[in-house]
C-alpha positions as CSV (number, residue, x, y, z in Angstrom):
1,Q,37.6,-24.1,-59.6
2,T,38.4,-28.2,-60.5
3,A,37.6,-28.0,-64.5
4,A,41.2,-27.8,-65.6
5,M,42.4,-30.0,-63.2
6,D,43.3,-34.0,-63.6
7,E,41.5,-36.3,-61.3
8,I,44.5,-36.7,-58.7
9,S,44.9,-32.8,-58.5
10,T,40.9,-32.3,-58.2
11,A,41.0,-35.0,-55.3
12,V,43.7,-33.4,-53.4
13,F,41.8,-30.1,-53.9
14,K,38.6,-31.2,-52.6
15,A,40.4,-33.0,-49.6
16,T,41.9,-29.8,-48.8
17,T,39.2,-27.0,-49.4
18,D,38.9,-24.1,-47.1
19,D,36.0,-24.7,-45.6
20,L,34.7,-25.9,-42.0
21,F,33.8,-29.5,-43.5
22,E,35.8,-32.1,-42.6
23,P,37.2,-33.9,-45.9
24,K,35.4,-36.2,-47.8
25,E,36.8,-39.8,-47.2
26,K,36.7,-40.8,-50.7
27,H,39.1,-38.1,-51.8
28,V,41.5,-39.1,-49.2
29,V,41.4,-42.9,-49.7
30,A,41.7,-42.2,-53.4
31,V,44.9,-40.1,-52.8
32,A,46.2,-42.5,-50.7
33,R,45.2,-45.3,-52.9
34,W,46.7,-43.4,-55.9
35,S,50.1,-43.1,-54.0
36,C,50.5,-47.4,-54.0
37,E,50.1,-47.3,-57.7
38,P,53.6,-46.7,-59.5
39,E,52.3,-45.4,-62.6
40,L,50.4,-42.5,-60.9
41,Q,53.1,-41.6,-57.8
42,E,55.0,-39.1,-59.6
43,Q,51.2,-37.3,-60.1
44,V,50.4,-37.7,-56.7
45,A,54.0,-36.4,-55.6
46,S,53.3,-33.3,-57.8
47,A,49.8,-32.8,-56.5
48,L,50.5,-33.0,-52.7
49,A,53.7,-30.6,-53.1
50,K,52.0,-28.2,-55.3
51,R,49.4,-28.2,-52.2
52,V,51.8,-28.0,-49.6
53,S,53.1,-24.9,-51.0
54,T,50.2,-23.1,-51.2
55,C,49.6,-23.5,-47.3
56,G,50.2,-21.0,-44.5
57,A,47.6,-18.1,-45.7
58,R,45.0,-20.4,-44.6
59,P,44.8,-22.1,-41.5
60,V,42.2,-24.7,-42.4
61,T,43.8,-25.6,-45.7
62,T,46.4,-26.1,-43.9
63,A,45.2,-28.6,-41.2
64,K,43.4,-30.6,-43.8
65,T,46.6,-30.4,-46.0
66,L,48.6,-31.8,-43.0
67,F,45.9,-34.4,-42.2
68,L,46.0,-36.0,-45.7
69,L,49.8,-36.2,-45.7
70,H,49.3,-38.0,-42.4
71,R,46.8,-40.5,-44.0
72,V,48.9,-40.9,-47.1
73,A,51.7,-41.5,-44.5
74,T,50.3,-44.5,-42.8
75,T,48.2,-46.1,-45.2
76,G,49.6,-45.2,-48.8
77,E,53.3,-45.1,-50.1
78,P,55.0,-42.6,-48.1
79,E,58.6,-43.0,-49.6
80,A,57.3,-42.6,-53.3
81,V,55.8,-39.7,-53.2
82,L,55.8,-37.4,-49.9
83,G,59.5,-36.7,-50.6
84,P,58.9,-33.2,-52.6
85,S,55.7,-32.4,-49.7
86,V,58.3,-32.9,-46.7
87,A,60.4,-30.7,-48.3
88,E,58.2,-28.0,-49.4
89,L,56.6,-28.4,-45.3
90,R,60.2,-28.5,-43.9
91,S,60.6,-24.7,-45.8
92,L,57.3,-23.5,-44.4
93,V,58.3,-24.5,-40.6
94,E,61.6,-23.1,-41.2
95,R,60.2,-19.8,-42.6
96,R,57.4,-20.1,-39.8
97,S,54.6,-19.5,-42.4
98,L,52.3,-21.5,-41.1
99,P,49.4,-20.9,-38.4
100,A,50.3,-21.5,-34.8
101,A,48.5,-25.1,-34.3
102,E,49.8,-26.2,-37.8
103,L,53.2,-24.8,-37.3
104,A,53.2,-27.5,-33.6
105,Y,51.9,-30.1,-35.8
106,A,54.0,-30.0,-38.9
107,P,57.0,-31.2,-37.6
108,Y,55.2,-34.2,-36.1
109,I,54.1,-34.8,-39.9
110,V,57.8,-34.1,-41.3
111,G,59.1,-36.8,-38.6
112,L,56.4,-39.3,-39.5
113,C,56.7,-38.9,-43.4
114,E,60.6,-39.7,-42.8
115,W,60.3,-42.5,-40.5
116,D,61.6,-45.5,-42.0
117,D,59.1,-48.0,-40.1
118,C,56.0,-45.5,-41.2
119,N,54.6,-48.5,-43.3
120,L,54.3,-50.9,-40.2
121,F,51.2,-48.8,-39.8
122,R,49.3,-50.0,-43.0
């Protein structure tokens, strides 16, 4: 399923697969690290936003995607890569298109990603 994907999209996909195992740390760390590399930030932003747009139907994928956004927000460069994801996430919240638990957690992620001092966690 990841054969046609680039390395960044593959890592985002593997970190958020719809299985009952926690995301592999190597994929999460890779995405956060790439978010700090200016030449890769556009690709990271696109891959994350694409994954957020698929959230809603699968609670496990949604939860893992929110977790990945949290990690990028607190360890990566959120201001450089999370804008499109936050916009998509806000839309899902407004349409109430997320599972109940994730719907409660999503506004926190949106607020965290938009917080000017989020980089204090790094």
